[in-house]
C-alpha positions as CSV (number, residue, x, y, z in Angstrom):
1,M,27.3,-118.1,-4.0
2,K,25.1,-117.9,-0.9
3,I,22.4,-115.2,-1.1
4,N,21.9,-113.1,2.0
5,V,18.1,-113.1,2.0
6,P,17.6,-110.6,4.9
7,L,19.9,-108.2,3.1
8,L,18.2,-108.7,-0.2
9,I,14.8,-108.0,1.3
10,A,16.1,-104.8,3.0
11,I,17.5,-103.6,-0.4
12,L,14.3,-104.3,-2.2
13,L,12.3,-102.5,0.5
14,S,14.6,-99.5,0.2
15,I,14.2,-99.4,-3.6
16,L,10.4,-99.7,-3.2
17,M,10.3,-96.9,-0.7
18,F,12.5,-94.7,-2.9
19,V,10.3,-95.3,-6.0
20,S,7.2,-94.6,-3.9
21,G,8.8,-91.4,-2.7
22,C,9.7,-90.3,-6.2
23,S,6.1,-91.0,-7.3
24,W,4.8,-88.9,-4.4
25,F,7.1,-86.0,-5.2
26,S,6.3,-86.3,-8.9
27,S,2.6,-86.1,-8.1
28,E,3.1,-83.0,-6.0
29,D,5.2,-81.4,-8.6
30,H,2.6,-82.1,-11.2
31,E,0.0,-80.5,-9.0
32,M,2.1,-77.5,-8.5
33,E,2.8,-77.1,-12.2
34,K,-0.5,-75.5,-13.2
35,S,-0.3,-73.0,-16.0
36,A,-0.9,-69.3,-15.5
37,K,-4.2,-69.6,-17.3
38,E,-5.3,-72.5,-15.1
39,L,-4.5,-70.6,-11.9
40,A,-6.3,-67.5,-13.3
41,T,-9.4,-69.7,-14.0
42,Q,-9.2,-71.4,-10.6
43,G,-8.8,-68.1,-8.8
44,S,-11.6,-66.5,-10.7
45,L,-14.0,-69.4,-9.9
46,E,-13.1,-69.3,-6.2
47,F,-13.7,-65.5,-6.2
48,R,-17.1,-65.9,-7.9
49,E,-18.0,-68.6,-5.3
50,E,-16.9,-66.1,-2.5
51,N,-14.1,-68.4,-1.4
52,Y,-11.9,-65.3,-1.1
53,K,-9.1,-66.8,1.0
54,K,-8.7,-69.6,-1.6
55,A,-8.8,-67.0,-4.4
56,I,-6.0,-65.1,-2.7
57,K,-3.9,-68.3,-2.5
58,S,-4.5,-69.1,-6.2
59,F,-3.9,-65.5,-7.4
60,T,-0.8,-65.2,-5.2
61,T,0.6,-68.4,-6.6
62,L,-0.1,-67.1,-10.1
63,R,1.6,-63.7,-9.4
64,D,4.6,-65.3,-7.8
65,W,5.2,-68.1,-10.4
66,Y,4.3,-66.1,-13.5
67,P,5.1,-62.5,-12.8
68,F,5.5,-61.7,-16.6
69,S,2.3,-63.5,-17.6
70,K,-0.6,-61.6,-19.1
71,Y,-2.6,-62.9,-16.2
72,A,-0.3,-61.4,-13.5
73,I,-1.9,-58.0,-13.5
74,L,-5.3,-59.6,-13.1
75,A,-3.9,-61.6,-10.2
76,E,-2.6,-58.4,-8.5
77,L,-5.9,-56.7,-8.8
78,K,-8.0,-59.7,-7.7
79,I,-5.8,-60.2,-4.6
80,A,-6.7,-56.7,-3.5
81,D,-10.4,-57.2,-4.3
82,A,-10.5,-60.5,-2.3
83,H,-9.0,-58.8,0.7
84,Y,-11.6,-56.0,0.3
85,K,-14.4,-58.5,0.2
86,L,-13.0,-60.1,3.4
87,E,-13.2,-56.6,4.9
88,D,-9.5,-56.7,5.5
89,Y,-9.2,-53.1,4.4
90,E,-5.6,-52.6,5.5
91,D,-4.2,-55.4,3.3
92,A,-6.6,-54.4,0.5
93,R,-5.4,-50.8,0.6
94,A,-1.8,-51.9,0.5
95,N,-2.4,-54.1,-2.5
96,Y,-4.4,-51.4,-4.4
97,E,-1.6,-48.9,-3.7
98,S,1.0,-51.5,-4.9
99,F,-1.0,-52.0,-8.1
100,E,-1.1,-48.3,-8.8
101,N,2.6,-47.9,-8.2
102,L,3.4,-50.8,-10.5
103,H,0.9,-49.9,-13.2
104,P,0.2,-46.2,-13.1
105,E,-1.2,-46.0,-16.6
106,N,-3.4,-49.1,-16.4
107,E,-7.0,-48.6,-17.4
108,A,-8.1,-49.9,-14.0
109,I,-6.5,-47.0,-12.1
110,P,-9.8,-45.0,-11.6
111,Y,-11.3,-48.1,-10.0
112,V,-8.1,-48.7,-8.0
113,I,-8.1,-45.2,-6.6
114,Y,-11.8,-45.4,-5.8
115,R,-11.3,-48.7,-3.9
116,T,-8.3,-47.2,-2.1
117,G,-10.6,-44.4,-0.9
118,M,-13.3,-47.0,0.1
119,C,-10.7,-48.9,2.2
120,W,-10.4,-45.7,4.3
121,Y,-14.1,-44.8,4.0
122,N,-15.2,-48.2,5.4
123,R,-13.1,-47.6,8.5
124,I,-14.7,-44.3,9.6
125,E,-15.7,-44.5,13.2
126,A,-17.8,-42.6,15.7
127,V,-17.3,-38.8,16.1
128,D,-15.3,-39.3,19.3
129,K,-12.7,-41.5,17.5
130,D,-9.7,-40.6,15.4
131,Q,-10.9,-39.2,12.1
132,T,-7.9,-40.1,10.0
133,P,-9.9,-42.5,7.8
134,A,-12.3,-39.8,6.9
135,K,-9.5,-37.4,6.0
136,K,-7.7,-40.1,3.9
137,A,-10.9,-41.1,2.2
138,I,-11.5,-37.5,1.1
139,E,-7.9,-37.3,-0.2
140,Q,-8.4,-40.4,-2.4
141,F,-11.8,-39.4,-3.7
142,Q,-10.7,-35.9,-4.5
143,R,-7.6,-37.2,-6.2
144,L,-9.8,-39.4,-8.3
145,V,-12.1,-36.6,-9.2
146,N,-9.2,-34.3,-10.1
147,R,-7.6,-36.9,-12.4
148,F,-10.6,-38.5,-13.9
149,P,-13.5,-36.0,-13.6
150,D,-15.8,-37.8,-16.1
151,N,-15.1,-41.3,-14.9
152,P,-18.1,-43.3,-13.5
153,Y,-16.2,-43.9,-10.3
154,S,-15.6,-40.2,-9.8
155,L,-19.3,-39.6,-10.1
156,K,-19.9,-42.0,-7.2
157,T,-17.7,-40.0,-4.8
158,A,-19.9,-37.0,-4.1
159,K,-22.1,-38.5,-1.4
160,K,-19.2,-40.2,0.2
161,I,-17.1,-37.0,0.3
162,S,-20.2,-35.3,2.0
163,R,-20.4,-38.1,4.5
164,C,-16.7,-37.8,5.3
165,K,-17.0,-34.0,5.8
166,E,-20.0,-34.6,8.1
167,S,-17.9,-37.0,10.2
168,L,-15.0,-34.5,10.4
169,A,-17.4,-31.6,11.3
170,N,-19.2,-33.7,13.9
171,H,-15.9,-34.6,15.5
172,E,-14.8,-31.0,15.7
173,E,-18.2,-30.1,17.1
174,Y,-17.8,-32.9,19.7
175,V,-14.5,-31.3,20.8
176,A,-16.0,-27.7,20.7
177,N,-18.9,-28.8,22.9
178,F,-16.5,-30.3,25.4
179,Y,-14.8,-26.9,25.7
180,L,-18.1,-25.1,25.9
181,K,-19.4,-27.3,28.7
182,S,-16.1,-27.1,30.6
183,G,-16.2,-23.3,30.5
184,Q,-13.3,-22.9,28.0
185,H,-15.2,-20.4,25.9
186,K,-12.3,-19.0,23.9
187,A,-11.2,-22.5,22.8
188,A,-14.8,-23.4,22.1
189,L,-15.3,-20.2,20.0
190,K,-12.2,-21.0,17.9
191,R,-13.4,-24.5,17.2
192,F,-16.9,-23.4,16.2
193,E,-15.4,-20.7,13.9
194,E,-13.2,-23.3,12.3
195,I,-16.2,-25.7,11.8
196,F,-18.1,-22.9,10.0
197,A,-15.1,-22.0,7.9
198,L,-14.2,-25.5,6.8
199,Y,-17.6,-27.2,6.8
200,P,-20.3,-24.6,6.2
201,D,-22.5,-27.0,4.2
202,T,-22.7,-29.6,7.0
203,E,-25.3,-29.8,9.8
204,A,-22.5,-29.1,12.3
205,G,-21.5,-26.1,10.2
206,R,-25.0,-24.7,10.4
207,R,-25.2,-25.3,14.2
208,A,-21.8,-23.6,14.6
209,L,-23.3,-20.2,13.8
210,E,-25.5,-20.4,16.8
211,N,-22.7,-21.5,19.0
212,I,-20.4,-18.8,17.8
213,A,-23.0,-16.2,18.8
214,L,-23.4,-17.9,22.2
215,C,-19.7,-18.0,22.9
216,R,-19.2,-14.4,21.9
217,K,-22.1,-13.4,24.1
218,I,-20.6,-15.2,27.1
219,L,-17.1,-13.8,26.5
220,E,-18.5,-10.2,26.3
221,K,-20.0,-10.6,29.8
222,K,-16.6,-11.6,31.3
């Protein structure tokens, strides 16, 4: 029987390529088959070394592959924490809120609510900007205080709530001063009265008393 050498070589090359391919896939599968504990350790190490993007990847893999593992809850929380460290406050907030919805009785909930509030707090802008972050931050901090009044995280909110109120009052004062300067004294008076009623303990609240008297004096002369 005559052997077709070129055909035999082609067959051997095909087999070699197939075996090499299987070896490559096997290696990749082996790499992907880390245990939940290994992924948790890896993610924690990356987090400590401030490699937050890599930590997110490790913890996300852990959460997706082992959703019923005892490490899955850790992964969910650390994903939120890593986004927070990256100052990606929108994604951090979404992950903290998801954690609270999934685990409402978890012991970490006071911390989660506090961090949710901080995600808003860290986005507070100048007085001439939208003050939704300040309002949302107060809502979260107040919710924390109401639910867990003696928790250490609740005790950290007082100064932050005060700062949020100062920001809201200053924004209202900014608008009121605009009305005052543009001659819209009734509108200005209403704003100043609201500032004093809502934020009496702020600097803007104390200034509002003087401006209320000024607006009333101007309106009396009209």
